[in-house]
Structure formats: structure tokens, C-alpha cells
C-alpha positions, 0 to 999 in steps of 0.5 A, a space after each residue: 549564361 543567365 539561364 544556366 545560373 537559374 537552372 543551377 539555383 533551382 538544382 541547389 534548392 532541390 538538393 537542400 529540400 531533399 537533405 532537409 527531408 532526409 534529416 527529418 526522417 532520420 530524426 524520427 527513426 532515431 526517436 524510435 518511432 517507425 514512420 515518423 510517429 511520436 516515440 513512447 516516453 517513460 514515467 518513473 515511479 519511485 519506490 522508497 522502502 525497507 529493502 534490507 533488514 528485518 522488514 525487507 520481506 514487507 518492503 518486497 511484498 509492497 514493491 512486488 504489487 506495484 511492479 506487477 501492475 506496472 508490468 501489466 500496464 506496459 505489456 498492454 501498451 502503456 497509457 496514452 495521455 493527450 496524443 503521447 504514449 507512455 510506459 512506466 519504470 520503477 526506481 527502487 531505493 532502500 531507506 531501511 526504515 530510517 526517516 532521514 534516509 527516506 527524505 534523502 531518497 525522496 529528494 534523489 528520486 525527485 531530482 535525479 530520476 524526475 519521479 513525481 510519484 513515490 510509494 512508501 509503506 512505513 509511516 515514520 518515513 512517510 511523515 517527514 516526506 509529507 513535509 517536503 512533497 509540496 515544495 514548489 518546483 519539487 512536488 511529488 505525489 505520496 502514495 502512502 501505504 499506511 493505516 495510521 489515522 494521523 496521516 489523514 490529519 496532515 492536510 497534505 494535498 498530494 497524498 493518497 493513502 492506500 489501505 483502510 484506517 487501522 481504527 476499523 481493525 482496532 475497534 473490530 479487534 476489541 469487539 472480537 477479543 471481548 467476545 473471546 472472554 479476554 479482559 487483561 491485555 499486555 502490549 508488545 507492539 512495534 515502536 515508532 509513530 505507527 506503534 505508538 498510535 496503535 497502543 494509545 488508541 487500543 488502550 483507550 478503547 479497551 479500557 472504555 470497554 471495561 478491560 485492563 492493560 497490564 503492561 506496555 513494552 514497545 519493541 523495534 520490529 525493524 531492527 530487533 530479532 530478540 524480544 525476550 526482555 519485553 515479553 518476560 516483563 509483560 508475561 509477568 503481569 499475567 495477561 489473557 492475551 497479547 497485543 503484538 505486531 509490526 511487519 509479519 516476519 518479526 511478529 512471527 518471532 514474537 509469537 514463537 518466543 512468547 510460546 517458548 516462555 510458556 505463554 498459553 493465551 491469545 494474540 491480537 495482531 496489529 494490522 501490519 502483521 498478517 496472520 496467514 503470512 505468519 502461519 504459512 511462511 514464517 511459521 511453516 504451517 505451525 497453526 498450533 502456535 497461534 492458539 486463538 488469534 484475532 487479526 486481519 483476515 487472510 487475503 489468500 482466502 478472500 472469496 472473490 474472482 479478482 482476489 483468486 485470479 491475483 493469487 494465481 498470477 502472483 504465485 506464478 510470477 514471484 513464487 512467494 506468498 501473496 499478501 494484502 500489501 502486494 494486492 492493495 498496492 497493485 490495485 493502487 498502481 492501476 488506479 494511479 495510471 487511470 488517474 493520469 489518463 483522466 487528468 490528461 497529464 503525467 506531470 501536474 501531480 495536483 491534477 493527478 491527485 484530483 482525478 482519483 475522485 473520478 476514476 474510482 470505484 475500480 471495477 468489481 472483480 477485475 482487481 484483487 481488492 475493493 477500492 470504491 472511492 476516496 476521502 478528500 484527505 486522501 484515504 481510499 475507501 477500502 474495507 477492513 477485513 477482520 479474521 479470527 483463528 480458533 481451534 486451529 481454523 479460520 472463521 469466516 472474515 468480517 468485512 467492515 465498511 467504515 466510511 458509509 454515513 447511512 445504511 442507504 450509503 452502505 447498501 450502495 457501496 456494498 454492491 460495488 464490492 468483490 464479496 458483498 455477502 461479507 460486508 458489514 456496516 461499521 461506521 467510524 465516527 472519526 471519518 464521518 464528521 
């Protein structure tokens, strides 16, 4: 009787063991990992931008760049951090260029979607988010597409700024405008912190050069489509050229309305407005409306293997015009993925931010835009590209290396760039101190 009892106990233990094994295998399969391997996890990237209204095209260009990079990374198998595989998912919210909505969206992205990375391309919306992104327990890394130097002075330890500072454009544009013989400038620039800083610093630089600002009439390029009141007031002061700009679409309206009001002078475009997009998309190829224009050099003409490869892929995928916004954010998203791998974490945003200093420069000609380093404050080393339209033709762009402290440093960085022959040493003292 005792032998039968022992045999029954062993049989029961064997059955239980088989059941435990079956449950373990079933759980592994349920997790989506064949053969019991670890399942691929998801990293949510937040995108907080104007996706409706007059600046919707601008917001679309930025998100396309981030999305295109994410798709490429995922299609290549994602990233591996430690022994864990990850893929990315982009979660987009529309803040309509409203700072209050931007903050509400950021909190939602962090709390509801667990997004520890948020991209935003509007400084007036980025600024209030930089007041909340270091809150303990709710930290997120701000991927800020803004050229305003104010962002570099915030002291925020969780920010990466993914465009060159507009001071390089501003000083470069002042020199180019002076060479064109312009002495009197009227301003109709977008309202908000970014526009205010542009107008203030341009006025200081222009007057220091010996020029005159005849009038200053800001306008809200994110909500307005009729700029005739501001233009009429400025044109009455007889300027040689106008400093204008905000997102490219509304800037094209300003150009058309200025010409309709009889203005025959030149234009200087703030860096947010892209002359190639304005001509090819907004103005349907009407180059004659531009006259002589100083602005950001056209991305589609940038003579590098990485840029031209991106232009081709981007057109095929989105069937829209390739812009600096798309290209720079594409490069930044790839840099972010590399930083996560280098940091060995997808959650510790302080470690991810620190790792940017180790993954840069990005490989020459593999990516569409130069990115060869980063400041402690978070600004990436990306050159300013200054272009001029004259007599219906683009002139050769000037690529300004603003961060190099010495000529030897300039030579070192020049060799890392996609188009080194265009590079010019253009140190900006505000970033060398």
C-alpha cells in the first residue's frame, strides 16, 4: 500500500512539473517572443507642435523628419539597450502654437503615453515646457527645434537644440545686406519671443553697421493671413529692404502682399522662413517676386551625398518638398537613438542627454545635415547656411562654422562636414566665452 502511495506522489509531481513548463512556454509565446526570447518593447516619442492653422505645414515638415527616421530605425530592427530590443512609436499632439496648450500636451504625453522625449519646433511653446521638464518623477528630454539664443541661457539640463543659433544667420545676413547696398530696413517679423529677439538683435547689429531701421511692425504669422496693415505702415517709411518672416507659408503671403502694394526693394528672411520652399511651393515657382533676397541657403541644392540621398527618399515617401526642418529633425532622431544605446538606458533622460556628447559627430555623408558636436548648454554644432537670390538665380551658399574658437579647430571641424569646400570660419563671440 505504501509503494502505491509513493508511486502516486511521484506521478503528481511529474504532472505539476509539466504543467509549470507548459505555462512558462505559453507565457513566452504570449509575450510575442518565439522560442521564449525576450519581447520587443516600445519607446514612445512625443511630438508637440502646430499641426493645424497657418503654421501646419511647418509642423508637418518637422514631424515628417522625425517620423522618417523612426521608420528607418524600426525597419532595421530597432535598437538594443542592454539585452532588450526596442522599437519607437511617434505620438503627435497639436498645440496650435499656443503655449498653454503646449504645456497641457507635454503633461499628457508624459503621463498618459510615458513619453520621456518630446520634440517641439516653436520657441514660445518650448520655453514654458522647459519650466516643467525637470520636475522630479516627470522628467522628459526636450528636443527643441529653435534657433533663438535665449534657449541656450535657460540652464536647462534636459534639452537638446537641433538647429544652429540664429545669430550666425543674423550676422551673416547683415553682412550680405550691406554688400547689396541696402542702408534702410523696415521690419515685419513674426510676433512672439522668437520674433522679438530677432528684431531686437537685428536692429542692434544693423545700427552698429551704420544702417537705419525705418519701422518695426510685428505680425502674428501663426494666426494672420492678411498683413496689409503692417506692410502699408512700413512701406510708407521708404525702406531699401524688408526684414520679414515666420513659418515659410505665411512669409510667402507677406512677399506677395508687399509686391501688390508696390514694393520693389529687397527681402531679408529670418531663418524660420526658407526661400526655396517659398519659391517652389508657396509661390509656385515665381522667382521674380523675390527680387534680391537674403536668407537661409536652399537645402535641396546642398552639394552633399547625404543631403541628395535624403531629398530623393523624402520625396518618394511623402511627396512634399524636402526642407531643412525635415532634414535636421531626421538627423536629430538618429542621434537620439544612438544616445540611448550609448547611455544604456531608455528611461534615464539625464544619462541619454549626456550621451549625445559621446555619439557626435554623426557620420559624414550618411546623414543629410552636419552635426559634429554639442555645447554643454545643449546646442548642436550645426553650421548656418546663408544664401542669396540675385537676378533670378541662387548664388553659391556660405556655410558658417560659428562654434570653432581657433582656426585650427575650424579646420578640424571642416573635415567632418558634408560639404567642406563651402565652410567658412565665422566665430560668434556669444558662444566662445
